[in-house]
N, C-alpha and C positions, 0 to 999 in steps of 0.2 A: 504494500500500500504506500502511496506517495506521502512524503513527510512535508510537503509544501504547506506553508501557512498563508492563509488569505486574510488580509486585514480589511475589514469593512469600514466604509466611511462612517465615523462616529457621529453621534448627536452633537451638533455644534452650538446648541443653545435652545432655550425654551421656545417652542413654536416653530422652529426651523426644520424643514424637511428636505432641503436640497442645498447644494452649494455649487458654484461655478469653479471648475478647475482652471486656475490661472496659469500655473507653470509647474512642471515637474522639476524637482531639485536633484533627482537621481535618474539613472538610466538602467535599462535591462543589462544585467551582467555586473552591476556595481555590487560591492560588498558593503553592507551598511551595518550600523550598530544600533542597539536599543536607544530610543529617544532621538535618533538622528532625524532632522527635518527631511521629509521626502516629497512634499508637495505644498504649494501655496494655493489656497482656495479662498474664494470670496463668497461670503454669505450676504444675506440682506442687511446685515448689521456691521460686519467688520471683515478685514482681510487677516487671515491667520495662516501660520505655518503648521502643518500637520506632522507630528513626529511618529516614527514607527515603533510599535510595541515589540517588534521582532528584530533579531540580528541574523544576518545571513546574506545570501546572494539574491538580488532582485531577478525574478523570472518573468513577471508580467506587470505591465502598467495598464490598469483597467480604465482607460479614458484618454482623451486628447485635450490639450489646452483649448479653452473656450467652450468645452462641453459641460453641461449641467448634470451633476451626479446626484442621485437620490441617497439619502441617509439609509444605511443598512445594506447598501450594495457594495460589491468588491471595489477596493481602491488600488491595492497592490498585493502581489503574491511574492512570497519570500521563501527560498529554500534555506532552512536553518543551517547554521555552522556545523560541519561534520557530515551532513547528509549528502548523498550523491543522487544524481539523476542522469539518465541517458541523454546524450546530445543528439538533437534532431537536425539534419542538414536542411537548410532552407530550400524551398522549391518555388518555382515561378508562381504557381497558383495554389492557394490553400483553401480548402473548404472549411467554413466556420464550424467549430465544434461547440456544442452547448455544454456548459459546465454548471454544476450546482453551486450556489453560494455556500461559503463555509458557515459553520454554526456560529451564532452570535455570542455564545457564552463566553468564550475566551476574551474577545475584545471588550465585552461589557464588564467582565470581572476585572480586567486590567484597568479599565477606566475608573471603576469604583475604588480599586486599591490605591490609585495614584491621585485621587481627587484632592488630597491635601498636599499637593505639590508646591513648587516654589512660587507660583504666581506669574512667572514669565511665560508659561504655556497657557494660552487664552481659552482653551476649550475644555478645561476640566480634567486633563490627564497629562501625563508626562512629567519628567523631572528636569532639573537644570542641566543635566549632563548633555542634553541635546543641542544646546546653543553653541554652535561653533561656526567658524567661517569656511572651513574646508568641508565640502559636501560630496566630493567624488573621491573614490579610492583607486579607481582604474578606469580605463577607457571602455566604452560599451562594446560588447561582443557581437559578432555577426551570427553566431550560432547560439541558440537559446535552449536551455534545458526545458523539459516538460514541466507544465504547471497545471495541477488539477486537484480538486478535492475528491474526485472519484476515479482516479487512475487513468483518465483519458488523456492522451498526449495532445498538447496544444502548441502550435507554432505561432509565435507572437508577431514576428516582423517579416514583412515582404519588402520588396525593393522600394516601394513608395514610402513606407513607414520609416525605413532606414534613412531616406533622403530627408523626411520631415524631422527626424531626430538630429540629423547633422545641422539642419537649420536652427533648431532649438539650442543645440550646443553652441553654435556660433553666437547666438544672442546672449548666452551666458558668459561669453568671453573666456574661452579655455586658457588656462594658465594665469588668468587675471581675475579670478572669482571675486577678489576683494574690491575690484574696481567698480562694481555695481552692487550696492547694499540694498537700496530701497526696492521692494517689490512693485511699488507704484511706478518707479522710474522704468523698471524692466517692462512693465505692462504697457506704459505709454510708448516706449520704443517699439514694442511688438505691434501695437495697433496702428502705428504710423509708418511701419516698415523701415525703421531706423536701425542701421547696423552698428552695434556697440563695439564690434571687434577692433576697429581702428580708431576709435574715439579717445581723445585725451581729455579726461575730466578736469573741471576747474576747482574741484574740492581738494582737501588735503591728500597728499600722496597720489594725486591723479584720480581721486574718487569722482565718478560720473554723477552729476547732480541733475535734478529736474530741469534746471535752467539750460544745461548743456543740450538735453534732448529737445527742449522747446526751441532753441536756437537753430538746430538742424531742421526741425519741422517748418519753421518760418522762412527758411531759405528757399527762394524760388528755384524750381527745377524746370528743365527743358522738356516740353511735352513730346512724347513719341507716339507713333501709331499703335493702337491697341492690337494685340495679337490674340486671336481666338483659339482656345484650346478645348478639345472635347473633354467633358467630365462626366462621370457616371453619377446619375442622380435618381435613386429609387427605381433602377431598372431601365431608365431611358437615358439617352445620351443627348446632351445639350451643349451648345457653344457658349463658353464663358470667356469674357475679355480679361486680360491681365490687369486692365484698368476698370474697376467696378463702375459701370454706368447704370445708375438706378432707373433711367428712362424718363418718360414724360407722364405727368399727372393728367388723367383723363378728364377730371372735373374742371381744372383751371387752365389746362393747356400749357402750364409752365414746366420747365425741366425740373426734375427732382435731384437736388444736390447731394442728398445722403439719406440713408435709412438706418436708424439706430434702434436695435432691439431693446425693448423695455425689460430689463432684468436687474438682478442684484438689488442695490439700494433703491434705484429708481422704481423698480417693480414693487418693492415693499412699501415705499412712500405712496405710490399711486393707489395701491390696494387699501392702505390705511386711510388715506384722505377720502377715497370714494366711500368707504364704509362709514367714516365719520359723518359725511354729508348725507348719506342715505338713511342712517339710523338715528342721528341726534337732532332733535328740534332745538337748534341753537338760537341764541339772542345775543346782542352786543350792546354794551354800554361803554361810554368813554367820558373822560374829563380832562380839561387842561389843568396843569399843576405848576405852581411856582416852585421851582427847584433851586432857587438861589441859596437858601439856607443850607441845603445838602452840598451844593458845589463849594460853598465857602467853608463848610465844616471839613470836607475832604482836603481842601487847599491848606487849611491850617494844620491838619494832621501830617500832611506831606512835608511841610516845612520842618516839623520837629522830627519826623522819621521818614525820610524820602524813599527808603528802600523797603518799607514794610507797611505801607498804607493800603488798605483795601480799595478796590475800584468802586465806582458808583453802583455798578450792577450788584456787587456784593451787599452793599447797604440796602438796596431795594429788595434783594432776596431775603434779607433779614426781616424787613417790614412785611414781606409776603408771608413768611412762615408764621409771624405773629398774628397776621390777619386771618390765616387759615385756622388757627386755634380758636379764634373768636367766631368764625363762620365755617365750621367744619363740613357743612353740606357741600362745599366746593372741593373738598378733598375726599371724594368718594368715587364709587364706580357702580354702574348698573349691570347686574347679571341676570340672565334668564335661567330659571330653574327647570328641572326635568319636566314639570307639568305645563311649561309654557308661560308661567307667571314670572314677573320681574321683582327683583328686590334690590335695594340700595345697600351697598357694602361700604361700611366706614372703616377707617384705619387708625390704629394706635400709633401714629407717627406720620411724618411727611417725607416723602422722597421727591425732592424738587428737581424737575427736569429743566434744562435750559437749552435753547436752540444754538447750535454752533455750525457755521458754514465751513465746509471742507471741500477738497477736490473731488470727493465722491458724492457730494450733495449735502443737503441739510441733515445733520444728525442731532439727536436729542439725548445726550447723556444725562444721568440723574444723580444728584447728590443724596446718598442714602442717609436717613435720619437727619435731614437738614435742620429740623426744628431744634436740635440739640447743639447746634454750632453757632458760634459768634460770627460777626461780620468778617473778622479776620480769617477765621477758619473756613468760612464759605468762600472767601476770595481765593484761598489756597486750593480748594477743591475745584473751583471753576477753572483756574489756570491749569491744574493737573489734567482734568478731564478734557479740556479743550486740546491740549497737546496730544493726549492719547487718541482722541477720535481723528485728529488731523493726520496722525501717523497710521491710521487704519488698524489700531491695536486695541480698540475698546472691546471689553467682554460683553456677551449677551446680557449679563446682569446689569452692567453699567448703562446699557442702552434700552433695556426693556422693563425697568422697575419703577418708573416715575408714577406719581399720584397727582401731580399738578405741574404745569409747564410755564416757565417765564421766558418770554421771547423779546430780545433786545434788537428790534429791527431799525432802531435809530442809527446803528453803525452804518447802515446803507444810505443814510441821508434822507429818510422819509419820516413823516410826522405820525402817521397812523395806519392801521391795517385791521380789518375784520378777519382775524386769523381763523384757520380751521382747527378745531379741537383735536388734540392728539389722542385718538381713540386708543384704549377705553377710558381715558380720563374724562372729566366732565367740565373742565374749564381751562382757559389759557389767558395769561395776562401779557399784553404787549406794551413795550416802552418805546416811544418815539425819540427822535433826536432832541437834544437840549439846545435851544437857540434863544437869542435875545429878542424879546417881544415887549411891546408897550403893555403895562399892567398897572392897575390902580391899587395903591397901598395907602391906607389911612386917608382916603379921599383925594390923594394926589396921584397924578399920572407919572409913572417912572418906567425905566427899562429894567426888566427882570429876566432871569434864566428860566425859560418855560419849556415844559415837555408835555406830551399827551400820553395818558394811560388808557388802554383799551382792554376791556374784559369781555371775552366771549364765553358763554356758559350754556350748559345743558338745562333747558327749561323744565325737564322732567324732575330734576333733583331739587330745584328751588325756584322761587319766584323772583321778580325783579327787585323786591325790597332787600333780599339777602345779597344779591349780586351788587346792588348799589351800596349797601352797607360795607361790604368788603372793599370795594373800589375806593370809597370815601375814606376808609380807615388807612389804606396804603397811601392815598394822596395826602392825608393829614400828616402822616409820618414823614413824607418827603418834605412837606412845607415847614414842619417843626422838628427837624431832625435832631437838633441838640437836646431838647427836653425829652423827646421820645426815647432816644437811645439810652438815656440814663435809667429808664424803667424797663428796658428789654433784657 
């Protein structure tokens, strides 16, 4: 019986059932160790490196970059150290052989045993031994041992796959693996056809940075005549140009410049926003706020402690958590029970989400137990989580556990927005830009620092009085920051 171990794609987070294979970090024939990163995958929430629970020789890579893989399906097959398998000579044509997926018990048990790992593995399994820069131990072989969970021989690679692997290896810069660290940079290069092999990076020790790839992408190229090549598609042969020409739109008569699949983060955002709008009867209230006192308070703190002063968003976050304790209806969730009835679920704490713009789209990490943190501690968490999501390394727990969302769209230079509630939450508070505006103070017209607060709420959980009370509380905190903070 074959000793080959088949590693199934693990559960990458609550509610996630699939992941896109971004890049293989190993090749067939490589000798790998336990916890060595073997693939980069992108879920709807983050980009992660998947480490192997097995040591041995890679025999099969179950998928191609760009392919969406289901959780629980084979990811990689490994022949354990010391085991042997017959070598199968490659042949021009190989009939596909159906193999049964391996039992899930081993992978599940391993994940459970290692859940208390170092924290640098984002999907709940693995240990720190897997974080290294060298990921290949030898060149890929052209002859592949059999791999099966039921003793059926499988020939993995034909001539076309070998050519694809060579292209992938070229992208990984053989002999210069340290020259490209960021998976986002590698992915950008692959999507735009940028060859990293001959590129000299602008980072330390020649590290290839995002700006280097963007510079190549923006450089004009000389157009060449497209060459049509026959490709096999579902049993029929079609002509495909080496320059992808999307065609003409029948409705408008305009040329189509591109077609972008809705997947990954964008797919998750689209589904969540559509569900929010279809299920939640939302309403919006807003108010202009004199933020002069808050701006002056922070300026004074910054003079005395320029390197450890919380940002304005952290102060507002502190006001929000205090407001949610007074108006807990906005820190709830509506659930449908088994008999079809609905109930409002309240929480013994606040996980405050905040919107952060990243290269992968708008992400909403959440500060767990935010109601227990000071403005300074909230500021530290906001900075940490912002950096994590922009690096694509946020865990599912950091992205999917919020109970209320704070959205600072003022950084984009806009005053207000009727935001869509982040389902399954029931409310979201938006903060506009702070600008100089004429304002009446003690009967006199003067110039003040003014912002707009906008609250969108689920009308099923509360009425307008509750929403207005919460919004007014936060506004009063902003306008009287000094006295309010003394009591928080």
